[in-house]
C-alpha positions as CSV (number, residue, x, y, z in Angstrom):
1,M,-75.0,6.1,-57.1
2,P,-75.2,3.8,-54.1
3,P,-72.3,3.7,-51.8
4,R,-69.6,1.2,-52.5
5,R,-70.0,-2.1,-50.7
6,R,-67.4,-2.8,-48.0
7,S,-65.4,-5.9,-48.0
8,S,-67.0,-8.9,-46.4
9,S,-63.9,-9.5,-44.3
10,R,-64.8,-6.4,-42.3
11,A,-68.0,-8.0,-41.1
12,H,-66.3,-11.2,-39.9
13,P,-66.5,-11.5,-36.1
14,D,-62.8,-11.9,-35.7
15,A,-61.7,-9.5,-38.3
16,S,-62.3,-6.5,-36.0
17,C,-59.5,-7.7,-33.7
18,Q,-56.9,-7.9,-36.4
19,P,-54.9,-4.7,-37.0
20,P,-53.9,-3.7,-40.5
21,E,-50.9,-5.5,-41.8
22,K,-48.4,-2.6,-41.3
23,E,-49.7,-2.0,-37.8
24,K,-49.0,-5.6,-36.5
25,N,-45.5,-4.8,-35.4
26,R,-46.2,-1.8,-33.3
27,P,-47.4,-3.5,-30.1
28,C,-44.2,-5.6,-30.3
29,R,-42.0,-2.5,-30.3
30,R,-43.9,-1.1,-27.3
31,R,-43.4,-4.4,-25.4
32,R,-39.7,-4.2,-26.0
33,G,-39.6,-0.7,-24.6
34,R,-41.3,-1.9,-21.4
35,R,-38.7,-4.6,-20.6
36,A,-37.2,-4.7,-17.1
37,P,-34.0,-2.6,-16.6
38,G,-30.8,-4.3,-17.8
39,V,-27.2,-4.1,-16.9
40,G,-26.8,-0.9,-18.8
41,T,-29.0,0.9,-16.4
42,L,-27.2,-0.2,-13.2
43,P,-25.5,2.5,-11.1
44,D,-21.7,2.8,-11.3
45,D,-21.3,1.5,-7.7
46,V,-23.2,-1.7,-8.6
47,L,-21.2,-2.1,-11.9
48,S,-17.9,-1.7,-9.9
49,A,-19.0,-4.4,-7.4
50,I,-19.8,-6.7,-10.3
51,F,-16.4,-6.1,-12.0
52,S,-14.7,-6.8,-8.6
53,R,-16.1,-10.4,-8.7
54,V,-15.2,-11.3,-12.3
55,P,-14.0,-14.9,-12.1
56,S,-11.2,-14.4,-14.7
57,G,-9.6,-11.6,-12.7
58,A,-7.9,-8.6,-14.2
59,A,-8.0,-10.1,-17.8
60,G,-11.8,-10.4,-17.5
61,V,-12.1,-6.8,-16.2
62,A,-10.1,-5.6,-19.2
63,R,-12.5,-7.4,-21.5
64,C,-15.4,-5.7,-19.7
65,A,-13.8,-2.3,-20.2
66,A,-13.7,-3.0,-24.0
67,A,-17.5,-3.7,-24.1
68,C,-18.7,-0.1,-24.0
69,R,-17.5,3.4,-23.1
70,R,-19.5,3.5,-19.9
71,W,-18.0,0.3,-18.6
72,A,-14.6,1.5,-19.6
73,R,-15.1,4.7,-17.6
74,V,-16.2,2.8,-14.5
75,V,-13.2,0.6,-14.7
76,A,-10.8,3.5,-15.2
77,T,-12.2,5.7,-12.4
78,R,-12.5,2.8,-9.9
79,A,-9.5,0.7,-10.9
80,A,-7.9,0.8,-7.4
81,A,-11.0,-0.5,-5.6
82,I,-11.6,-3.2,-8.3
83,A,-8.0,-4.4,-8.3
84,R,-7.9,-4.7,-4.6
85,A,-11.1,-6.7,-4.5
86,L,-10.1,-9.1,-7.3
87,P,-8.6,-12.4,-6.3
88,Q,-4.8,-12.4,-6.3
89,P,-3.7,-15.5,-8.2
90,R,0.0,-16.4,-8.2
91,P,1.4,-15.6,-11.7
92,A,2.9,-18.4,-13.7
93,G,5.9,-16.2,-14.4
94,F,7.2,-12.7,-14.6
95,L,5.1,-10.0,-16.3
96,P,7.7,-7.8,-18.2
97,H,5.1,-5.3,-19.5
98,L,4.6,-4.0,-16.0
99,A,8.1,-2.4,-16.0
100,L,8.1,1.0,-17.7
101,G,11.3,2.8,-16.6
102,V,13.7,3.8,-14.0
103,L,14.0,7.0,-11.9
104,H,17.4,8.1,-10.7
105,G,19.1,10.9,-8.9
106,P,21.7,13.1,-10.6
107,Q,25.3,12.3,-11.2
108,I,27.6,12.8,-8.2
109,R,29.7,15.8,-9.0
110,G,29.3,18.0,-6.0
111,T,26.4,19.5,-3.9
112,R,24.9,21.6,-6.6
113,T,24.2,18.7,-9.0
114,R,22.8,16.7,-6.1
115,R,20.0,19.3,-5.8
116,K,18.7,18.9,-9.3
117,P,15.2,17.3,-9.7
118,V,14.7,13.7,-10.4
119,V,15.1,12.6,-14.0
120,S,14.0,9.4,-15.7
121,I,14.3,7.4,-18.9
122,A,11.9,4.9,-20.6
123,A,12.7,1.3,-20.2
124,S,11.0,-0.2,-23.2
125,G,10.2,1.0,-26.7
126,G,6.9,2.8,-27.0
127,S,6.3,3.1,-23.2
128,P,4.9,6.3,-21.8
129,S,7.5,8.7,-20.6
130,L,8.3,8.8,-16.9
131,R,10.3,12.1,-17.0
132,L,9.5,14.1,-13.9
133,D,12.0,17.0,-14.1
134,G,10.9,20.3,-15.5
135,G,7.2,19.5,-14.9
136,G,6.7,22.2,-12.3
137,G,5.1,21.9,-8.9
138,L,6.1,19.2,-6.5
139,F,8.7,17.5,-8.7
140,D,10.7,20.6,-9.0
141,S,11.6,20.2,-5.4
142,A,12.4,16.5,-5.7
143,R,16.0,15.6,-4.8
144,S,16.1,11.8,-5.4
145,P,14.0,8.6,-5.5
146,V,14.6,6.5,-2.4
147,A,12.2,3.5,-2.9
148,S,9.6,2.1,-5.3
149,R,7.0,-0.7,-5.2
150,N,3.7,-1.7,-6.8
151,G,3.3,1.5,-8.8
152,R,4.4,3.9,-6.1
153,V,7.6,5.9,-5.8
154,V,9.0,7.5,-2.7
155,L,10.8,10.7,-3.4
156,E,12.9,12.8,-1.1
157,L,12.1,16.5,-1.3
158,R,14.9,19.0,-1.4
159,R,16.3,20.2,1.8
160,E,18.6,23.2,1.8
161,D,20.2,22.3,5.2
162,R,19.7,19.9,8.0
163,A,17.4,22.3,9.9
164,D,14.8,21.8,7.2
165,G,14.5,18.1,8.2
166,L,13.6,15.2,6.0
167,T,10.5,15.3,3.9
168,L,9.3,12.4,1.8
169,C,6.4,12.1,-0.6
170,V,4.7,9.1,-2.2
171,C,3.3,9.3,-5.7
172,N,2.3,7.2,-8.7
173,P,3.9,8.9,-11.8
174,M,1.5,7.1,-14.2
175,A,-1.7,7.9,-12.3
176,G,-2.9,11.4,-11.6
177,P,-1.2,14.7,-11.4
178,P,1.8,15.3,-9.1
179,D,-0.5,17.3,-6.8
180,D,-2.1,14.0,-5.8
181,A,1.1,12.9,-4.1
182,A,1.0,12.2,-0.4
183,V,3.6,14.4,1.4
184,L,4.7,12.8,4.7
185,P,5.2,14.9,7.8
186,A,8.7,16.2,8.0
187,L,11.2,14.6,10.4
188,A,13.1,17.7,11.7
189,G,15.3,18.5,14.7
190,N,16.2,15.5,16.8
191,D,13.9,13.3,14.7
192,C,15.8,14.0,11.5
193,P,17.9,11.0,10.4
194,G,21.2,11.3,8.7
195,Y,21.9,8.8,6.0
196,Y,19.1,6.3,5.8
197,A,17.7,3.3,3.9
198,C,14.1,3.2,2.9
199,A,11.6,0.4,2.1
200,M,7.9,0.7,1.0
201,L,5.0,-1.7,1.5
202,T,1.6,-1.4,-0.1
203,A,-1.8,-3.0,0.4
204,D,-0.9,-5.9,-1.9
205,D,1.9,-6.9,0.5
206,L,-0.5,-7.5,3.3
207,D,-2.4,-10.7,4.1
208,A,-5.6,-11.1,2.1
209,T,-7.6,-11.2,5.3
210,V,-6.5,-7.7,6.3
211,T,-8.9,-5.0,5.1
212,V,-7.3,-1.7,4.2
213,A,-7.9,1.0,1.6
214,P,-6.3,0.4,-1.8
215,S,-4.3,3.6,-1.3
216,F,-2.7,2.2,1.9
217,F,1.1,2.2,2.2
218,R,3.9,2.1,4.7
219,V,7.3,3.7,4.6
220,L,10.0,2.1,6.7
221,L,13.3,3.8,7.5
222,V,16.6,2.4,8.9
223,Y,19.2,4.9,10.1
224,N,21.9,5.3,12.8
225,R,21.8,7.1,16.1
226,R,24.9,7.7,18.3
227,S,24.8,4.3,20.0
228,F,22.3,2.2,18.1
229,T,20.6,1.6,14.7
230,A,17.0,3.0,14.7
231,L,13.9,1.9,12.8
232,R,10.8,4.1,12.1
233,C,7.7,3.5,10.1
234,Y,5.0,5.8,8.6
235,S,1.5,4.4,8.0
236,S,-1.0,6.1,5.7
237,D,-3.8,4.9,7.9
238,A,-2.5,6.7,10.9
239,G,-1.2,9.6,8.9
240,S,1.8,10.0,11.1
241,W,5.2,8.5,11.9
242,G,5.3,5.8,14.6
243,P,7.7,5.9,17.5
244,E,11.4,5.3,16.9
245,R,12.5,1.7,17.7
246,R,15.9,0.4,18.5
247,K,17.1,-2.4,16.3
248,P,18.1,-5.4,18.5
249,G,21.8,-6.3,18.6
250,A,24.8,-4.2,17.7
251,K,24.7,-1.0,15.8
252,M,25.3,-1.1,12.0
253,S,28.4,0.6,10.8
254,A,28.0,3.7,8.7
255,R,29.5,1.9,5.7
256,T,27.1,-1.1,6.1
257,L,24.1,1.3,6.3
258,Q,25.2,3.1,3.2
259,Q,25.5,-0.1,1.3
260,L,22.1,-1.6,2.2
261,G,20.7,-1.0,-1.3
262,P,17.0,-1.5,-2.3
263,A,14.8,-3.7,-0.2
264,A,12.8,-6.8,-1.3
265,V,9.4,-7.5,0.3
266,V,8.2,-11.1,0.8
267,R,4.9,-11.7,2.6
268,G,5.0,-8.3,4.3
269,V,8.6,-8.5,5.5
270,A,11.2,-6.1,4.1
271,Y,14.7,-7.5,3.5
272,W,17.9,-5.6,2.7
273,P,21.2,-7.1,1.5
274,A,22.9,-5.7,4.6
275,T,26.3,-7.4,4.7
276,H,28.3,-9.8,2.5
277,R,27.1,-12.7,4.7
278,A,23.4,-12.1,5.5
279,A,20.2,-10.2,4.6
280,F,18.5,-8.0,7.2
281,G,14.7,-8.4,7.6
282,V,12.0,-6.4,9.4
283,R,8.4,-7.3,9.8
284,L,5.6,-4.9,10.9
285,D,2.3,-5.8,12.6
286,D,-0.4,-7.3,10.4
287,G,-3.0,-4.7,11.4
288,G,-1.5,-2.0,9.2
289,G,0.0,0.0,12.1
290,T,3.5,1.1,12.7
291,T,4.6,-1.4,15.3
292,L,7.8,-3.3,14.6
293,L,7.4,-6.9,15.6
294,D,10.4,-8.9,14.4
295,V,13.9,-8.4,13.1
296,C,16.0,-11.3,11.7
297,W,19.1,-12.1,9.7
298,V,19.1,-14.6,6.8
299,P,22.5,-15.9,5.8
300,Y,23.5,-16.3,2.1
301,R,24.9,-19.5,0.6
302,M,27.5,-17.5,-1.4
303,P,28.7,-14.8,1.0
304,D,31.7,-13.4,-0.9
305,F,30.0,-10.9,-3.3
306,L,30.7,-7.2,-2.9
307,P,27.8,-4.8,-2.4
308,D,27.7,-3.6,-6.1
309,F,27.5,-7.3,-7.2
310,R,24.5,-8.4,-5.2
311,L,20.7,-7.7,-4.9
312,L,17.7,-9.2,-3.3
313,G,14.5,-9.9,-5.1
314,V,11.4,-12.1,-5.0
315,S,10.4,-15.1,-7.0
316,P,7.4,-14.9,-9.4
317,D,5.1,-16.7,-7.0
318,G,5.9,-14.1,-4.3
319,E,6.8,-16.8,-1.7
320,R,10.6,-17.0,-2.0
321,L,13.4,-14.6,-1.4
322,S,15.8,-14.3,-4.4
323,Y,19.6,-13.6,-4.2
324,I,20.9,-12.1,-7.5
325,S,24.6,-11.9,-8.0
326,A,27.0,-10.8,-10.8
327,G,30.0,-12.8,-11.7
328,R,32.3,-13.4,-14.7
329,T,32.8,-16.4,-17.0
330,L,36.4,-16.9,-18.0
331,R,37.1,-14.0,-15.7
332,R,35.9,-11.7,-18.5
333,Y,32.2,-12.0,-19.5
334,L,29.3,-11.0,-17.4
335,M,27.1,-13.7,-15.9
336,I,24.0,-13.3,-13.6
337,T,23.1,-16.0,-11.1
338,V,19.7,-16.2,-9.3
339,E,19.2,-18.3,-6.2
340,T,15.9,-18.6,-4.2
341,L,15.1,-19.5,-0.6
342,Q,11.8,-20.7,0.7
343,L,11.4,-18.7,3.9
344,Q,9.9,-20.3,7.0
345,G,8.9,-17.0,8.5
346,V,10.6,-14.4,10.6
347,E,9.3,-16.3,13.7
348,E,11.7,-19.2,13.2
349,D,14.3,-19.5,15.9
350,T,18.0,-18.7,15.6
351,M,19.0,-22.3,14.9
352,M,16.7,-22.5,11.9
353,M,17.8,-19.2,10.6
354,S,21.4,-20.3,10.9
355,T,20.7,-23.2,8.6
356,A,19.1,-21.0,5.9
357,A,22.4,-20.8,4.1
358,G,22.0,-24.5,3.1
359,R,18.5,-24.1,1.8
360,W,19.2,-21.8,-1.1
361,D,18.4,-23.3,-4.5
362,T,20.1,-22.2,-7.8
363,H,17.3,-20.9,-10.0
364,A,19.2,-19.6,-13.1
365,H,22.6,-18.9,-14.6
366,I,22.3,-16.2,-17.3
367,S,25.5,-15.7,-19.4
368,L,25.8,-12.4,-21.2
369,P,28.9,-12.7,-23.5
370,Q,28.1,-9.4,-25.2
371,F,29.3,-7.7,-22.0
372,E,33.0,-7.8,-21.5
373,V,33.7,-6.7,-18.0
374,P,37.3,-7.5,-16.8
375,G,38.2,-7.0,-13.2
376,A,38.7,-3.2,-13.4
377,T,35.3,-2.5,-14.9
378,A,32.9,-0.4,-12.8
379,L,29.8,-2.6,-12.6
380,K,26.7,-2.2,-10.3
381,L,23.5,-4.2,-9.9
382,R,21.0,-1.4,-9.2
383,W,17.4,-2.6,-9.0
384,F,15.2,-5.7,-9.4
385,G,11.5,-5.7,-10.2
386,D,9.9,-8.7,-8.7
387,K,6.7,-8.4,-10.7
388,S,8.3,-7.9,-14.1
389,G,11.5,-9.9,-13.6
390,T,13.6,-6.9,-14.7
391,L,17.1,-6.4,-13.5
392,V,18.7,-3.0,-14.0
393,F,22.5,-2.7,-14.0
394,T,25.0,0.0,-15.0
395,I,28.5,-0.4,-16.4
396,G,31.1,2.4,-16.2
397,E,34.6,2.5,-17.5
398,G,36.7,-0.5,-18.1
399,G,34.5,-2.7,-20.3
400,N,33.7,-2.9,-24.0
401,T,30.4,-1.0,-23.5
402,S,29.0,1.4,-20.9
403,G,25.5,2.7,-19.9
404,A,22.4,1.5,-18.2
405,F,20.8,-1.8,-19.2
406,A,17.6,-3.8,-18.3
407,L,17.8,-7.6,-18.3
408,N,14.6,-9.6,-18.6
409,L,15.2,-12.8,-16.5
410,A,12.4,-14.7,-18.2
411,T,13.8,-14.3,-21.7
412,S,17.5,-13.3,-21.0
413,S,17.0,-10.4,-23.4
414,V,18.8,-7.1,-22.7
415,E,17.7,-3.6,-23.5
416,K,19.9,-0.6,-23.4
417,L,18.3,2.3,-21.4
418,A,21.0,5.0,-21.7
419,D,24.5,5.4,-23.0
420,G,27.6,6.7,-21.3
421,V,29.9,6.0,-18.3
422,H,28.0,8.6,-16.3
423,C,25.2,6.1,-15.7
424,N,27.3,4.3,-13.2
425,S,27.4,7.4,-11.0
426,W,23.6,7.9,-10.8
427,T,22.4,8.0,-7.2
428,N,19.5,6.1,-5.7
429,L,18.2,4.4,-8.9
430,C,14.7,3.0,-8.6
431,G,12.8,1.2,-11.3
432,Y,9.0,1.6,-11.8
433,E,6.5,-1.2,-12.1
434,M,2.8,-0.6,-12.6
435,D,0.4,-2.1,-10.1
436,R,-2.8,-3.9,-11.3
437,A,-4.9,-0.8,-10.6
438,T,-2.8,1.4,-12.8
439,L,-2.7,-1.2,-15.5
440,L,-6.5,-1.6,-15.5
441,A,-7.0,2.2,-15.6
442,L,-4.6,2.6,-18.5
443,V,-6.3,-0.3,-20.4
444,A,-9.8,1.0,-19.8
445,A,-8.8,4.6,-20.7
446,R,-8.2,3.4,-24.3
447,F,-11.9,2.7,-24.8
448,F,-13.6,6.0,-23.8
């Protein structure tokens, strides 16, 4: 039998160039495989640099972290560098979700209880726990929190006697293990201060033109010597304490020093509510060193509030100093008043500073009729978070309720943190607010 005749299409001149029907798509698949490398193949360093330039800021970086697991890992592991490089827009208002809790020393009942580790409580429902006691390691030797700012907490480590000196450590309870805390060189012997007030400044408090590492911080101490009030600063860049400086003017009384309370930081200047008439401000050099440049006093408009009834804070835009005071309506119910002052700078002369009392503006009156606090009630304003707008206060005996409470200045809502009159006896209470780096890291960690 003769061989079967092949199809005539095979002999067509152009037919030999056409692949079978099921083979037509193969070259296309090979071409797709030979495309130029895309974003997914970029090194982590390049991705981090791209995320640092996202126009929409931290919100845009959070959306990038939700795109895939690798991007989430890059954002989580390099959150500090990304957050520092992002533009720092002024918020339209407070960000309450940044406040997670408060850290406090033990109740004052003698020297033994004062040596217990730091304890803490959650400040909002569903928030991660900030409890540090019983965790082992560094925090077992912690005695009390002395300052907090932008996600960092300054803890005083336990000292059995004065010969051991003063040792402070700086840590972020929400980021990394306690072993990552920075332990500052001890101030011992003649360098050891007695009672002191402490303020902390971070990289976010510096001018945007100053280039420092995201982990940069300063710790500023105010304490008394025999004949003058001393100032001393630690800078993480230098890794050491700077020289002791003498505060200009008269020495603070021991009582005034003990009533300084927590400091507020505005444009790199730390302010304490030093007396019933004025706030005490200290500015360091802009280069990140330990040189003390200026000291000033800013008078209040309402100078008659006792130390337990006043606090300093910062407005949401970060440009104005806030004076927060507690009063009573009808001499019985709690009311919080917030005033703000646009500062001209520490450089302004004495005459301009003396007129500051007339430049305070009333920002808010918040009435809290649920708190009945007659004159005999033990009430303390303890801490104000300038990023979250959270005011923490405690009420002891004498009112219709007692415990620790957090007031949201934006919504006027109050949350109870702990119950009992013992809360009013806590020592050195400090709140905790996340910085943008910690917030980015926690958001990104959900996606990988």
